[in-house]
Structure formats: structure tokens, C-alpha cells
C-alpha positions in Angstrom: 65.7 81.0 71.2 68.1 83.7 69.9 71.6 83.3 71.2 73.3 86.3 72.9 76.6 87.5 71.4 78.8 87.2 74.4 81.4 89.7 73.1 78.8 92.4 72.3 77.1 91.8 75.6 80.4 92.2 77.4 81.2 95.5 75.6 77.7 96.9 76.4 78.1 95.9 80.0 81.4 97.7 80.2 79.8 100.9 78.8 77.1 100.7 81.4 79.5 100.1 84.2 81.6 103.1 83.1 78.5 105.3 83.0 77.5 104.3 86.5 81.0 104.5 87.9 81.3 108.1 86.6 78.1 109.0 88.3 79.3 107.4 91.6 82.7 109.2 91.4 81.0 112.5 91.0 79.4 111.9 94.4 82.7 110.9 95.9 84.3 114.1 94.5 82.4 116.0 97.2 83.7 113.8 100.1 86.3 115.2 102.5 89.5 113.4 103.3 88.0 112.1 106.6 84.9 110.7 104.7 87.1 108.9 102.2 89.3 107.5 104.9 86.3 106.1 106.7 85.4 104.2 103.5 88.9 102.9 103.2 89.0 101.7 106.9 85.6 100.0 106.5 86.7 98.2 103.3 89.9 97.1 105.0 87.9 95.6 107.9 85.7 93.8 105.4 88.8 92.3 103.6 90.3 91.3 106.9 87.1 89.7 108.2 86.6 87.7 105.0 90.3 86.9 104.3 89.9 83.2 105.0 86.7 82.6 103.1 87.9 84.5 100.1 91.2 82.6 100.1 89.3 79.3 100.2 87.2 80.4 97.3 90.2 81.5 95.2 92.1 78.1 95.7 88.9 76.1 95.0 88.1 78.0 91.8 91.6 78.5 90.3 93.5 75.5 91.7 96.4 77.8 92.3 98.4 78.2 95.5 97.7 77.6 99.2 94.7 78.8 101.3 96.9 80.0 104.3 99.1 82.0 102.0 96.2 83.6 100.2 94.8 84.5 103.6 98.1 86.3 104.2 97.9 88.1 100.9 94.3 89.2 101.6 95.5 90.6 105.0 98.4 92.5 103.3 95.9 93.9 100.8 93.4 95.0 103.5 94.7 95.5 107.0 98.4 96.3 106.3 97.6 98.4 103.2 95.1 100.5 105.2 97.7 101.1 107.9 100.2 102.1 105.3 98.0 104.8 103.7 96.1 105.9 106.8 98.0 109.3 107.1 98.3 109.8 103.4 96.7 113.0 102.1 94.9 112.3 98.8 91.8 114.5 98.7 91.6 118.2 98.0 94.6 120.3 99.0 97.3 117.8 99.9 100.3 120.0 100.4 101.0 123.7 101.2 104.3 125.6 101.2 103.7 129.0 102.8 107.2 130.2 102.1 106.8 129.7 98.3 103.1 130.5 98.5 102.2 127.2 96.7 99.5 124.6 97.1 99.1 121.1 95.6 95.5 119.9 94.8 94.8 116.2 94.2 92.8 115.7 91.0 91.4 112.1 90.7 91.6 110.3 87.3 87.9 109.5 87.7 87.5 105.8 86.8 90.2 103.2 87.3 90.2 100.1 85.1 91.6 97.3 87.4 92.7 94.2 85.6 93.0 91.3 88.1 94.9 88.1 87.5 93.9 84.6 88.5 97.1 84.0 90.5 96.3 86.6 93.1 92.6 87.3 92.5 90.9 88.3 95.8 93.9 90.1 97.2 94.5 92.2 94.0 90.8 93.1 93.9 90.8 94.3 97.5 94.1 96.2 96.9 93.0 97.9 93.7 89.7 98.9 95.2 91.2 100.4 98.3 93.9 102.4 96.6 91.4 103.7 93.9 88.9 105.0 96.4 91.6 106.4 98.7 92.7 108.5 95.7 89.1 109.7 95.0 88.3 107.3 92.1 85.8 104.7 91.2 87.1 101.4 90.0 85.9 98.8 87.6 87.4 95.3 87.9 88.1 93.2 84.9 88.5 89.7 86.3 90.4 86.8 84.8 87.7 84.5 83.7 89.1 81.5 85.7 88.7 83.5 88.9 85.4 85.2 88.2 83.4 83.8 91.2 85.9 84.7 93.9 86.6 88.1 92.5 82.9 88.8 92.1 82.3 87.8 95.7 85.1 90.1 96.8 83.5 93.0 94.9 80.0 92.2 96.3 81.3 92.4 99.9 83.1 95.7 99.3 80.0 97.2 97.6 77.9 96.2 100.6 80.4 97.9 102.8 80.2 101.2 100.8 76.4 101.1 100.9 76.4 100.6 104.7 78.2 104.0 105.0 75.8 105.7 102.5 78.3 105.8 99.7 77.4 104.7 96.1 78.0 101.0 95.6 79.0 101.7 92.0 82.3 103.1 93.2 83.4 99.5 92.9 82.0 97.2 90.1 83.1 94.1 88.3 82.5 92.7 84.8 80.2 89.7 85.0 80.9 88.7 81.4 84.7 89.1 81.0 85.9 88.7 77.5 88.9 90.1 75.6 86.7 92.4 73.7 85.0 93.7 76.8 88.3 94.3 78.6 89.6 96.0 75.5 86.6 98.3 75.6 87.2 99.0 79.2 90.8 100.0 78.5 90.1 102.1 75.4 86.9 103.8 76.4 87.2 107.6 76.8 85.4 107.3 80.1 88.3 105.4 81.6 90.8 107.6 83.5 93.7 105.2 84.0 94.4 101.5 83.7 96.0 99.4 86.5 97.2 96.3 84.6 98.5 93.3 86.5 99.1 90.2 84.5 100.9 88.8 81.4 103.0 90.8 79.0 100.5 90.8 76.2 97.8 92.3 78.4 100.2 94.9 79.8 101.2 96.0 76.3 97.6 96.2 75.3 97.0 98.5 78.3 99.8 100.8 77.2 98.6 100.9 73.6 95.0 101.6 74.6 95.2 105.4 74.2 94.5 105.9 78.0 97.0 106.4 80.8 98.2 103.1 82.2 100.3 101.6 84.9 101.2 98.1 83.9 103.7 95.6 85.3 105.5 92.9 83.4 106.8 89.4 84.4 109.3 88.9 87.2 112.2 86.4 86.9 114.0 87.0 90.2 117.5 85.7 90.7 118.6 85.2 94.3 122.4 85.6 94.7 123.9 84.0 97.8 127.3 85.6 98.2 130.2 84.1 100.1 129.7 86.3 103.2 126.0 85.3 103.6 124.5 83.4 106.4 123.8 80.4 104.2 121.3 78.6 106.5 119.2 81.8 106.8 119.5 82.7 103.1 118.3 79.3 102.1 115.5 79.5 104.6 114.3 82.8 103.3 114.5 81.7 99.7 112.4 78.6 100.3 110.0 80.4 102.5 109.4 82.9 99.6 109.5 80.3 96.8 106.9 78.0 98.5 104.7 81.0 99.5 101.4 80.3 97.7 103.3 77.8 95.6 105.3 80.4 93.8 102.4 82.4 92.2 103.7 85.8 93.3 105.7 87.5 90.4 108.3 88.6 93.0 109.2 85.1 94.0 112.7 83.7 93.3 113.2 81.8 90.1 117.0 81.1 90.4 119.7 80.6 93.0 123.0 82.0 91.9 126.0 81.3 94.1 129.8 81.2 94.1 131.8 77.9 93.6 133.6 78.5 96.9 130.3 78.0 98.8 128.1 76.2 96.2 128.3 72.7 97.8 127.4 74.2 101.2 124.4 76.0 99.7 123.3 72.8 97.9 123.6 70.7 101.0 121.6 73.2 103.0 118.9 73.4 100.3 118.6 69.6 100.4 118.5 69.7 104.2 115.6 72.2 104.0 113.5 70.2 101.6 114.8 70.7 98.1 115.1 67.8 95.6 117.9 68.2 93.1 117.0 66.7 89.8 119.5 64.6 87.8 120.0 65.2 84.1 117.3 62.8 83.0 114.8 64.1 85.5 115.6 67.7 84.5 114.7 66.9 80.9 111.4 65.3 82.0 110.5 68.3 84.2 111.4 70.7 81.4 108.9 69.1 79.1 106.2 69.7 81.7 107.3 73.4 82.2 106.7 74.0 78.4 103.1 74.2 77.4 101.5 73.4 74.0 102.3 76.9 72.6 105.9 76.8 73.7 105.3 79.1 76.7 104.8 78.4 80.4 102.4 75.4 81.0 99.5 76.8 83.0 99.0 73.3 84.5 102.0 73.7 86.7 101.3 77.2 88.0 100.7 77.3 91.7 101.0 73.5 92.1 103.1 71.8 94.8 106.5 70.4 93.9 105.4 66.8 94.4 102.4 67.2 92.0 104.7 68.7 89.3 107.1 65.8 89.7 104.1 63.4 89.3 103.2 65.2 86.0 106.7 64.5 84.8 106.4 60.8 85.8 108.8 61.2 88.8 108.5 59.7 92.3 110.2 62.0 94.8 110.0 62.2 98.6 106.6 63.4 99.8 108.2 66.1 102.0 109.8 67.8 99.0 109.2 71.6 99.0 111.0 72.7 95.8 112.4 71.0 92.7 115.9 72.3 91.7 117.8 71.8 88.5 121.5 72.6 88.2 122.1 74.7 85.2 125.3 75.5 83.3 126.6 79.1 83.1 125.3 79.3 79.5 121.8 78.0 80.2 119.8 81.2 79.9 117.1 81.7 77.3 114.2 80.2 75.4 115.8 76.8 75.1 116.3 76.5 78.8 112.9 76.4 80.6 114.5 76.6 84.1 115.7 80.1 83.2 112.1 81.2 82.8 109.7 82.7 85.3 108.0 79.5 86.4 105.3 80.6 88.9 105.7 77.4 90.8 108.1 75.8 93.3 110.8 75.2 90.7 114.3 76.7 90.9 117.4 76.9 88.6 120.7 76.5 90.4 123.8 78.3 89.0 127.4 78.2 90.1 129.7 81.1 89.3 133.4 81.8 89.9 133.0 85.0 91.9 130.7 87.9 92.6 131.5 89.6 89.4 130.5 86.6 87.3 127.4 86.3 89.5 126.6 89.9 88.8 126.8 89.3 85.0 124.7 86.1 85.2 122.0 87.9 87.1 122.0 90.6 84.4 121.6 87.9 81.7 118.7 86.3 83.5 116.9 89.6 84.0 117.5 90.8 80.4 116.1 87.5 79.1 112.9 87.9 81.2 112.0 90.1 84.1 114.0 93.3 83.4 112.9 96.1 85.7 111.3 93.9 88.3 113.2 92.6 91.4 116.4 90.9 92.5 117.4 89.4 95.9 120.9 89.3 97.4 122.1 87.6 100.5 125.3 89.1 101.8 127.1 90.9 104.6 129.0 93.0 102.1 127.4 96.4 101.8 129.8 97.6 99.1 128.6 94.7 97.0 125.0 95.7 97.6 125.8 99.2 96.3 127.5 97.7 93.3 124.4 95.6 92.5 122.2 98.6 93.1 124.1 100.7 90.6 124.3 98.0 87.8 121.2 95.8 87.9 118.1 96.7 85.7 115.6 96.2 88.6 113.2 98.4 90.5 113.6 96.5 93.8 116.8 95.1 95.2 115.8 93.2 98.3 118.6 92.4 100.8 118.7 89.5 103.3 115.0 88.9 103.1 112.5 86.7 101.2 112.0 88.2 97.8 108.2 87.7 97.7 107.7 89.2 101.1 110.3 92.0 100.7 109.1 93.2 97.3 105.4 93.5 98.3 106.3 95.4 101.4 105.6 92.7 104.0 109.2 92.5 105.4 110.7 95.7 104.1 109.9 99.4 104.2 108.4 99.3 100.7 104.7 100.3 100.4 102.4 97.2 100.5 101.3 96.6 96.9 100.3 93.9 94.4 101.2 96.1 91.4 105.0 96.3 91.3 106.2 98.8 88.7 109.1 97.7 86.4 110.3 101.1 85.3 111.1 102.1 81.7 113.5 99.2 81.3 110.6 96.8 81.9 108.1 98.8 79.8 106.3 100.3 82.7 105.5 103.9 83.4 106.7 103.6 87.0 109.3 101.7 89.0 107.4 102.1 92.3 105.1 99.9 94.3 101.8 101.4 93.2 99.9 103.3 95.9 97.1 105.8 95.9 99.6 108.5 95.2 99.8 107.1 91.6 96.1 107.5 91.0 95.6 111.2 90.9 97.2 114.2 89.1 98.3 117.3 90.9 97.0 120.8 90.3 99.5 123.4 91.4 98.4 126.8 92.8 101.3 129.3 92.7 101.1 132.9 93.9 103.4 135.6 92.7 106.2 136.1 95.2 108.3 138.7 93.4 107.9 141.5 90.9 109.0 140.9 87.3 112.2 142.6 86.3 111.7 145.8 84.3 112.6 145.4 80.7 113.9 148.5 78.9 112.6 148.4 75.3 115.1 149.8 72.8 114.4 150.6 69.2 116.5 148.6 66.8 119.3 150.5 65.1 118.3 151.9 61.7 119.5 149.8 58.8 121.3 152.0 56.2 120.8 150.9 52.6 124.2 150.4 51.0 125.1 151.9 47.6 126.9 149.0 46.0 127.8 150.8 42.8 129.4 153.8 44.7 131.5 151.5 46.8 132.7 149.6 43.7 133.8 152.9 42.1 135.7 153.9 45.2 137.5 150.6 45.3 138.5 150.8 41.6 139.8 154.4 42.0 141.9 153.3 45.0 143.4 150.4 43.1 144.3 152.7 40.2 146.1 155.2 42.5 148.3 152.3 43.6 
């Protein structure tokens, strides 16, 4: 039997999906705002109703994270997202200014290429589907191969929901044969209107070099600074709540605790009291070897795994109730040779002591510039002047204050829009610094009426240019000189 070329089959599938998505989007283009909103509300209800089952499927298939926390993420991507965008005008004329006699018209991109990671598979698929359709687009999901089943089931449920309301199912589709070549075709195809890329740096760079518009987000590497005026017990509680949420798979989760010498021992004692295990030097070396994978990058085996399991991989026996492994790091321990300074996507934290807030500020800057520039930073303090100082100096798009970084950055505990694509701004190589919403998935067409008469312009003929007689002028000058 002749074997099928998987790459070619994937490319052809993408081309077929784009063709069908464009046809479906042309139908959606005739929908009113109310009709589109009805689709969004129904999709959100489907996501909410299936939040538990999809979470279980995601954990079973990928081995990442916790079922309960993935349920929460599915709820944020469905129920909470729908509430956030409910009053948002995204279809047709979205704004009018009678005084200036101007109108703004939303113009959808058409087809959205939604790249979905394995760490947040079902929630990201729901989120990207809802914001795409809310903005009048169709969406094609490119799933991470290790999460194909749970993402495909998510898409199946959403397609059924659309069909039940008489809308084209092909407004949402998914690649069934995900390959690098197929995803590349999806990103580069002229039928793709915009790319929503959530994942690793290489994939995000590929999206931006595709030739199509793209919104991509890079890695996070969030420092959490506990300043001397902070409520230490609450700050530690928030950090551990965030760090253990889905076993650290959210890119906005804390990777480092930075604090001042004057309170460092108090912070350390509170972290131990709340379930942290501080590694000694020998244990730190053993865990570092587990953090680093065969290619010298993050070891995928530790992603989304509990602290006790990671310790076991390193050959360590630690208390069964341990929530997070922590390694104290010297002030100079930032960079490739220091794995605890990386984004670790697991319940592992680096712990840094600094002399004062100024030195902490500089250390946070070094950590972010090494990895995670443009993403997020957490600060725990009662000093609002210090918050303003950090806001002015730190290369991040989100500075979350006195809240868990994971929950704050995605909009669960702050006023930020609920999102699972968090822009990193130009400093992080992203086209936006926003939490991506439906407002990022259409262009605006401006209608502008004349409101005043143009000023009259009096045309004047240019002055005549007289041709100069150089020889005559020369003779006159010579005669004047002789007279002298």
C-alpha cells in the first residue's frame, strides 16, 4: 500500500480548511451585532458546560497541570470572557461622532490562524474561537500535536454549537494532521488574515516572518518583588497560589522571588511555613540538571509536574506536602548557566536577596532582559511611589500589584481583559502590549464628512526672471575700478 506523505497531506488539509473558512466568513459578514453576540453567548455556555470534561482530557493527554485549575482556565476563557466582551461593539458601525461627523466601521481580517499550545490547550482554543467570531472572523486552530485530541474535541463542541444556531460550522475548524509544514502553510497562505500565536519563541518569530499580520507573545519570566512594606504572609500566599496554579504552566506565573535583606529571613520562614522546600547547594545542583533538557533548553519532562515529582526525578526525597521547590541564588546568578533564572513552567522558584529596593529594581531588570522582556512583573508593597517607579522603568506590559501574577495578568483578579494571549510589546518582539481581545482582530474603516470649507488659495504668477548680461556687468566694474 502506498504511504501517505504526512507533510503534504497536512499542507493540503490547511488549504482546504482556509477555503471553507473563507466561505463561512462570508456568511458571517452579513450577520448583525446581535446575531454575532448570540453565537458568542452560546459558545461560552458550551465552554462552561464542558469545562470539567475538557480539563480532564487535557491533563490525561498532555500530562501537564491540574484538572481543577484547567477547569478554572476553561471558565475564564468562556463565561468570564463572554461577560467581558458582551457590550463590545465589533460588527458594522462601531463608533459615531456627530460633532466631528465621523464614523468607524469594523472590518474583519477574515480568517484567523490560531496557534494553540499544549500547556493551555482547551482554554486557549475556546478563547481564540470566541474572540475571533466576536470580531466577525472565522478561525482555524493549529493544535500542538501532543494536545490534538482535547483540542479537537473542544472544536467539535463549538462547531456543533454554531450549527445549532444555523451558523456555518466552518467558522471554527482544526487541523487534524498538525505538522510544522502544515502550520507554516497556515501562517503564510494569502487566505490567512491574521495569526494569533501563543507558544515558544521560535514559533512566534515564524509567525512574524510569515508575511501575514501577526499577534504573537513570547516567554514570560516573572519576578515577584516583596518590598519591606509588604504584608509578607499575604504576599507569600499569593505567590504560591499563583505558582502552583496548574503546576506553573501559565506564562504569567512567578519564576523568582526577589526581596530585601532586611525582611529576607522573614520571607523565607513564611515560604517554608506555607509549603516551600528550600534546596541546599547539593540538591540545587541535582535539580538544575533536571531543569536542563538534552538540547540545553528547558526539559519538557518537568513542565506542569508537581514539586514532589520533580524532586523525585532529581533523586531527592522531600516532604510529601511540598508545594514548591526553591533555590537561593546569588545576586550574580542570572543567565544561561543558571537554570533557576529561566522560565521553568513548573513549581520551581529562584530566591534572591538584595540590599534595597533600588538593587531589587536592577535585579528584576536583569532577569527580564535575560528572558521575558515585555511580559509581566509582580510587586508586593504598600509604597505607591515605588510602584510608579517600577512602572516607569521596567520593560514589561503588565505590572501587577498585591495580587497573584497568574491570576492578575490574565484578568481574573485585576481589571485587565480576560485573555490567554498576553502581548509583550515591541521590547518583547510583539506587535501589541495588550491582553488580546476581539478589538485586536479587525481593522477600522473611517468615514469622515467635510466639516469646513477649504481656505481660498490666491495663485500668484512667479516673478519674471531677468537674464543677466555678465559681460556688460564686468565692463562696468572694470571702469569703476579705473576711475578710482
